[in-house]
N, C-alpha and C positions, 0 to 999 in steps of 0.2 A: 371587895372589889364594888364598888358601885352601878346600878343598874342603869341601864342604856336609859335614857329620857324622848317618853311616847303620847302621844298624843291626843285622845277622844273627841268622836266630836260626837254630836247630838242631831236629830231631826230639829229637835228645838231651837240652836245654832246653825241650824241652815236650814230654816222653811222651803228654803226653792225648790232642796232633792228631791223631798217629798211624796210622795202619791197625790196625797191632800192640800201640794200648792195647786192655786186656779192656773199655772199656767202649764204644767205639767198632768195637769185632771182631763187639760180640752186637749193635748200633744197625743196624750194615751187613746183618749174617745176619737179621735178623729182617723188614728191610725189604724186603732179594730176597725170601725163602720169602713175604712177601703180595704179592710181584706176579706170585707160579711159581703160588701158590695161588687169584689173582682170576682170572689166565688159566686154570690149569686148569680153574675154574669155569664159564667160560662157555667153554668148549672143550663144556665137559661136558654146563654145557648143549643148545648146538647139538650136540652130537649125537641128544642127548636130542628135544630137539624134529625133528631129522631124521629120527629114528626114530619116532617116532610118525607125520612127516606122511605117508611112504611104509609103514607100517603096513596091510596091508588092510584092515583096518576101517576105516583114515582115507577110503583109496579108496573102498571102496563108500560110506561115509555122501557123501562129494561128489559123485559121478558118482549117487548117491539123489539128493543137494540139489540138480546142475546139472540135470540130465534127468526129475525129479518131475515129479506131474504138477503142481505152483503151478505153478516156472519154468514147467516149458512151456506153460501158457496164459498167463500174463504177457511171454514171449515174444510167442506167437500175437497178445493183444489187442494189445499195443504195434508189432504190425506192422501186424494193420488199423486202428491208429493214425493213420500214420507215411503209410500209403498214401491213406486217406482225405484230410490232411491235401496230400498232398502231387496225391489231384484235384483238389479246392478251388483250389490254385495252378494249377494247368494245364487253367481255366473261363477261368481268365484270358482273353477272346480276345474280339475285336470283332466284334460280335451283324451276322448277315447279315440282316439287317429293320433299314432305317433308323427316325429320328423321321418323323412325317406330316414334315414338311417338307422327309425328303431329306438331312441332317445323319447321319451314320455316331454313331453312341453309344462309350459307351466300355465298356472291355473289363468294369468290373468292374460292368456293368449287367446282365455273363453272370454275374460270381461273384456278386453279391449276390443274382441269383435262384437260381444254385446251395446258396448258404448259405442261404438264405432256406427253401427247397423242400422241404430234409430229402433232398437229395438223399445228404449224405454223413451218416447221421447221427453220429457219432461228435464229431463234428471243427463241425456245427450245434452238438451240444450240450456239446460245451467250450468256445464260444465264449460259446455262452447262461450258462453259467457263470461265468469270465471278465468280463463286464460287471456281470453282478449283481454277483460280487463289487469288483469295479472301482469301480459306483456306492456300495455300503457302506465300502473304503475310504475313497472321498473324504467321503463324510458323518461318519463316526465317525476318519478319523484325519489327523491335520494332519500330512499327505505333504508339504508344502513347510515343514516344522519339521524332519519325517526324515531330507531331502536335506541341508536347510541340515548336522543333524549329520553327519551323513555326512563332508560334507566337512571339515567342522571338526574331523573326529578322524583320519580318513586323513591330514589336512597335520601337522595335530601328531605319528603318529605319525616319517612319517619325516621331520616336522625334526628331531628326539627322537633319532631311532638316529642322522642324520646328526652331529649334534652330540654324539653322544655318542661315534659310532666314533672322530672324531675327539680326545676328546678320551682314549682310551684306547688306542684303536691307532695313532694317528698318523690313520687315514686312514675318511671316513664310509664308512657302511656301505648309507647310501641308491643312496650313485653305485658302489655293488660290482653292484646291478643297474642300471643304469641305461643303458640302448640303445642298440648303436651307429646306429641310426638310425630317432629318430624316425615314428610311426604317423599316417597321412596318410590318405588319404580317396580315393583314384584317380578322375581326372576322368572315367576312362567310367562310377565304381558313384555319382560325381556326378550326371550325368546322368542315369540309367533313374532315382535316388531321384525326381528335378527330377519326368522325368517321369508319375512316376506321382502323384507331389503334384501333379500338374496334372490328372490323368485322375480323381483325387479331388474333386477341388472344383467336374467339368463335370460332374461327375455329379452333384453334388445341383442345380448349375446350371440342366443340361438337365430331367431332373426335374421342379423346380420349375415348371418352365411349361412342361410336357407336363401338368404334372396343373393350372393356371393355366388355359393356354389349352381344358380338356375335350380332350385326344388321347384320355383313357378314359376318359366321365364315371362309369362306378363307383369310376378313384381319386378322380375332381374328389370326389362323394357322399361317397365314406369320407375326404375327407380335413376339408370341411365338418362332418361328424358330429364329428370328433377334435379338430378347432379349437373347434368349441361346443359340447365337453363339459368342453377343457379351458379356456379361458371359465370357466366358470363353477367347474371344481374349484380352479381356483389360486385361491381367497378366503381357503379352510383345509389346501390340499394344499403341501404345499414345490414348491422344482424338481427335488431330487432323487426328491418319490417320484413325480410328475409320469415326469420320464426313468425311476425302474424297468417302471411300469406300460407306457409309450410302447416299451420293451424287452422287455417281457412279451407283449404282443399281436403283438410287428414276428416276435418267434420261434415262439412258441403259439399266436398266428391258422394260419397256414396248416397246421400238427400238426394241429389240430382239427379245418381243414377236410379233410386229406387221410386219413386214420383216417376221417371219416363223412361221404365222399364223398355216396355213393350221397344218402342221408338228404338231406342237403343240398341237393343237387339240385334231390333230388325234391321239396322245400321250395322253391327260387327256382324251380322254373318251374312248380309250381303260381300263388304268390304273380304273378310272370310272368303268366299264363293269366289270374289275375284280375283285374290290374289293368287288363292289355289289354280285358275283358272291362269293366271298367269308364270306360274312354278309349270302347270302344264308346259304347255308353250314355250318356252324354255326349256322347257325339260326336252322336248317332244327335238326342235329346233339343237337341241346340244346332240343327241344323239346320230338325229339324218347328219351336221356335220363332221362329226368321232366317224358314225360308217365312213359317208364321203372320201376321210383326212385314209381312213384306216383301207379301203380299194388305190385311193394315190397312191398312198406306202408299198402294202404291197403291190400293184405294178412297177412303180421303182425299184424296188429290190428285188422282183422276179427280173427286170431289166439287166441293171447294177449287176447283179449276179450272173446271164449269160454269160454277158462282155467280159467279167470276171473271168471265169471257164475259160470263156476264149484264150486272155488272152492269157493265162494258164497253162492251155495246153498248145499256144505257139510257142509260148517259149520252153518247156518242154520240148517241143521236134528243133528247135534251133540247137539248144546244147543235147543229144541226145549224142551218144557215140554210132558211126558206120557200121554196118552190119559185119559181119569179118566168116569168109565163105572162107569151103574146106580147103579147096583148091589153091589159093594163100599158100597153104602149108606146106614144106617139103615132105613129100612121103618118107616115111621109116622102115629103115632096113630091114632086110627078110634074114640076109644069112650071119652067121658071126663075120666077122672083119678076119686077115689073113697078115697074121706082121710076118713083113720080109726080111731072111737072115743076109746077111754080110760077112766076108771074109773078115779074118781081121789084118792086117799089115805092123810085120817087128819093125819098128823105127830103125833109122842105121845109127851107129855109134861115130857120135864125132874124134 
């Protein structure tokens, strides 16, 4: 069997392929010089940046920026905000005073009381701003649509990166970032979350019953007026508007009361005094009218009772039988009566 033909090439046959060729030597020299110049420029840039960073003027500027009054003020405000939220989170304890039925309240009672009483102004103000922003976002932004948009963009990006990596590099890019173990929610964390959800739901359940059964009559009256006003406002105010009004009143109502507590308490005390006076006057007037009515009723009752007795006596006088006298009866015989004897006469024979 004959061998396959083959061809051998030498640098002498093709002088242009050798490194010693004039054209190739120039290209190799130009390429190496370009790489060296690029490397040198990068090194020079790094050294220049390092020298600028280590320059005293730059260090002074960094110190001024990092330790200046603006940054220090920002750090102090951030620390106060964190402290306020931490204090609000620590307030989630079960109140010592139970409900009227003796049942313990939830720890959300303490948290919402501390939140709405403005004991931590920063935390309360931030939560109020977030609530208002969320209401407007729900009104003017299609949040669900944006959620689906974020989902399909994320999935499309990951799928494209995986397919492009397999085509170009032989292995997907997305799979390179896949964790060794997928994230899971620990059982203890899930139980704590479910416990918080239970406490949160029971907070509204207990409070609604306390309002309905007038455990605090002032809260029941306030809820009555709120429901009455909402009944009329719902005719021309949308639901998000009512939610905004309710949120504003819930947050700003206690703040207005705290800022003007003395004036409001004085007015409430005066109103309570006036109401008590009116109630006392009405009570006295009602007692007076009741007494007069009772006396009038007694007089009429006595008069009609007397008339009724007279009528009964007259009726008895007319319907009574006449008196029976002794002379009206014959006298009883005193001696035994004698029966007279008669002789028998024989009958004549026919």
